[in-house]
Each structure stands twice: as structure tokens, then as C-alpha cells.
C-alpha positions in Angstrom: 2.2 5.9 13.4 5.7 6.6 12.2 7.3 4.7 9.3 10.4 2.5 9.8 13.7 4.2 9.4 14.9 4.3 5.8 18.2 5.3 4.1 18.8 8.0 1.5 22.3 7.9 0.1 24.0 10.6 -1.9 26.9 9.1 -3.9 30.4 10.6 -3.8 30.5 13.7 -6.0 26.7 13.8 -6.1 24.1 16.2 -4.8 20.8 14.1 -4.8 20.0 10.8 -3.1 18.1 8.0 -4.6 14.3 7.9 -4.2 12.9 6.8 -0.8 9.4 5.4 -0.5 8.3 6.2 3.0 5.5 3.7 2.7 2.6 6.1 3.2 1.7 9.8 2.9 3.2 11.5 6.0 2.8 15.0 7.4 6.5 15.3 8.2 9.9 13.5 8.0 12.6 13.1 10.6 16.1 13.2 9.2 19.5 12.4 10.6 22.1 14.3 8.7 25.5 12.7 9.0 28.8 14.6 8.7 28.9 16.0 5.2 30.9 18.4 3.0 29.4 21.8 3.9 26.0 22.1 2.3 22.4 23.1 2.8 19.8 20.2 2.8 16.4 20.3 1.1 13.9 17.8 -0.4 12.5 16.7 -3.7 9.1 15.0 -3.8 7.1 13.0 -6.2 3.5 11.8 -6.4 4.3 8.6 -8.1 8.0 7.9 -7.7 8.8 9.0 -11.3 9.1 12.8 -11.7 10.6 14.6 -8.7 10.4 18.4 -8.0 11.9 20.6 -5.3 9.6 20.9 -2.3 9.0 24.6 -2.4 8.3 25.5 1.2 10.8 27.8 3.0 10.5 25.4 6.0 12.0 22.7 3.9 15.5 24.1 3.6 18.0 23.4 6.3 21.4 25.1 6.6 23.2 22.0 7.7 26.8 23.3 7.4 28.9 20.2 7.9 26.0 18.1 9.3 26.1 15.8 12.3 22.6 17.0 13.3 19.0 15.9 13.2 15.9 17.9 12.2 12.3 17.6 10.9 11.0 18.6 7.4 7.3 19.3 6.6 6.1 16.8 3.9 2.4 17.8 3.6 1.5 14.2 2.7 4.2 13.4 0.1 5.3 9.8 0.1 8.3 9.7 -2.2 11.3 11.9 -1.4 14.9 12.5 -2.3 17.4 14.3 -0.1 19.3 17.2 -1.9 22.6 18.8 -0.9 23.5 22.2 -2.2 27.1 21.1 -2.8 28.6 17.9 -4.1 29.7 15.4 -1.4 33.3 15.0 -2.6 34.8 13.1 0.4 32.6 10.0 -0.1 29.0 8.8 -0.3 26.8 10.0 2.6 23.8 8.2 4.0 20.9 10.0 5.7 18.4 8.2 7.8 14.8 9.3 7.3 11.5 8.4 8.9 8.0 9.5 8.0 5.8 10.7 10.8 2.2 11.9 11.4 
């Protein structure tokens, strides 16, 4: 069963969202990428919502450009995630919608 939709917001001039608890350990995560300052999107993950590290799978890097697109990332059972942009979002805060799925 999929999780409910959650939000991950990157603040203006930031590159990393706040932590999102998907509510369970999911195989993958759907993500709606809004219009953004041109950037690539990747994920950071944590086992306990304290220390986050880059998710090091080549399938978990998305060349989003200016966004306005949706995709799926492999999570391999991680529960806590952060959305990472390769460039600061200077035009304003951006909110991504994410949903864990099995």
C-alpha cells in the first residue's frame, strides 16, 4: 500500500529539503517536481531521522532541468528522506510532493 502524499520543501536559496517521514519502509518513492531553478534532483536518506547521507545509486539522480515533471526514485526500504537540488533555488521556496510505494 502506498503512503499518503507528503511535502518536502526546499527554502529559498537552499538546496536540501527538510526531512520527510514516509511512515514506513518503502521500495520506491513517487515525486512531483515543481517548476524549479535549473537543477538535478537526488535524495538523502536516514535510518533514524538523525544523520542523512546521499543515496548512492545511479538510478537516484534525476536531471530535472527546470522541473514541472514527475518521476520515481528507488528507495530500497529507506523511510526518512530529504530532496536535494544541485543548485540553490533562488526564485523562492519550492515544494515537492512525495509518496512512498511498494
